C-alpha positions as CSV (number, residue, x, y, z in Angstrom):
1,M,12.9,4.8,7.0
2,D,12.5,5.5,10.7
3,F,9.4,4.8,12.7
4,V,9.0,6.2,16.2
5,M,6.1,5.6,18.6
6,E,5.9,7.7,21.7
7,S,3.4,7.0,24.4
8,E,1.8,9.9,26.1
9,D,-1.7,10.7,27.2
10,K,-2.3,10.7,23.5
11,G,-0.1,8.4,21.5
12,T,2.2,10.1,19.1
13,L,3.4,8.4,16.0
14,T,6.2,10.2,14.1
15,L,6.9,8.9,10.6
16,K,10.0,9.9,8.8
17,G,11.5,9.3,5.4
18,E,9.9,8.0,2.2
19,L,6.4,6.6,2.5
20,T,6.0,5.0,-0.9
21,I,4.6,1.9,-2.5
22,A,8.0,0.3,-2.2
23,R,7.6,0.3,1.6
24,A,3.8,0.1,1.8
25,K,3.6,-3.4,3.1
26,K,6.2,-2.7,5.8
27,I,4.4,0.5,6.8
28,Q,1.0,-1.2,7.0
29,E,2.4,-4.1,9.1
30,F,4.1,-1.6,11.4
31,L,0.9,0.5,11.9
32,V,-1.3,-2.5,12.4
33,T,1.1,-4.0,15.0
34,T,1.7,-0.7,16.7
35,L,-1.9,0.3,16.9
36,Q,-3.4,-3.0,18.1
37,Q,-4.6,-1.1,21.2
38,P,-6.8,1.8,19.9
39,M,-6.0,5.1,21.5
40,D,-6.2,8.8,20.8
41,L,-3.4,9.4,18.3
42,V,-1.3,12.2,16.8
43,I,0.4,11.3,13.5
44,R,3.3,13.6,12.7
45,L,4.3,13.7,9.0
46,S,6.6,16.7,9.2
47,E,9.7,14.8,8.5
48,V,8.3,12.7,5.6
49,T,10.2,13.3,2.4
50,N,7.8,11.6,0.0
51,L,4.3,10.3,0.4
52,D,2.4,8.5,-2.4
53,I,-1.2,7.4,-2.8
54,A,-0.5,3.8,-1.6
55,C,0.7,5.1,1.8
56,I,-2.0,7.8,2.0
57,Q,-4.6,5.1,1.6
58,I,-2.9,3.0,4.3
59,L,-2.8,6.0,6.7
60,F,-6.5,6.8,6.0
61,S,-7.5,3.2,6.6
62,V,-5.7,3.1,9.9
63,I,-7.2,6.5,10.9
64,E,-10.7,5.3,10.0
65,K,-10.2,2.2,12.2
66,V,-9.0,4.2,15.2
67,V,-11.9,6.7,14.8
68,S,-14.4,3.9,14.6
69,T,-13.4,2.9,18.1
70,G,-14.4,6.3,19.4
71,H,-10.9,7.8,19.5
72,Q,-9.6,10.9,17.9
73,V,-6.7,11.2,15.4
74,F,-4.8,14.4,14.6
75,V,-2.5,14.6,11.6
76,E,0.3,17.1,11.7
77,A,2.1,17.9,8.5
78,E,2.8,21.6,9.0
79,K,5.5,23.2,6.8
80,N,5.8,20.0,4.7
81,D,4.7,21.2,1.3
82,V,5.4,17.8,-0.4
83,V,3.1,15.9,2.0
84,L,0.4,18.6,2.0
85,R,0.4,18.8,-1.8
86,N,0.2,15.0,-2.2
87,L,-2.7,14.8,0.3
88,E,-4.5,17.6,-1.5
89,L,-4.0,16.0,-4.9
90,A,-5.3,12.6,-3.6
91,G,-8.3,14.3,-2.0
92,F,-7.4,13.4,1.5
93,R,-6.2,16.8,3.0
94,K,-9.7,17.9,4.1
95,K,-10.6,14.4,5.3
96,L,-7.4,14.4,7.5
97,R,-7.9,18.0,8.5
98,C,-4.3,19.0,8.1
């Protein structure tokens, strides 16, 4: 799985590949380390091939943490039916506004 963090006025985090329970610990460690300095954030999920509930919960937890510091988070998953469907089934699509 590839992780890319781009620094701009708003941080951009692009996640690619399978975000599943098999990689959940690695994903959580990466996100916690990468986001030690809270900032406005764009999370791009367009190139994610699979997303399960474990990783959805990790993403939501990180988003809540960033928002609690007064920053904004935008989730982009356009044209990714797998991600959008899994977010919908898990009840997170409206919460993540994507």
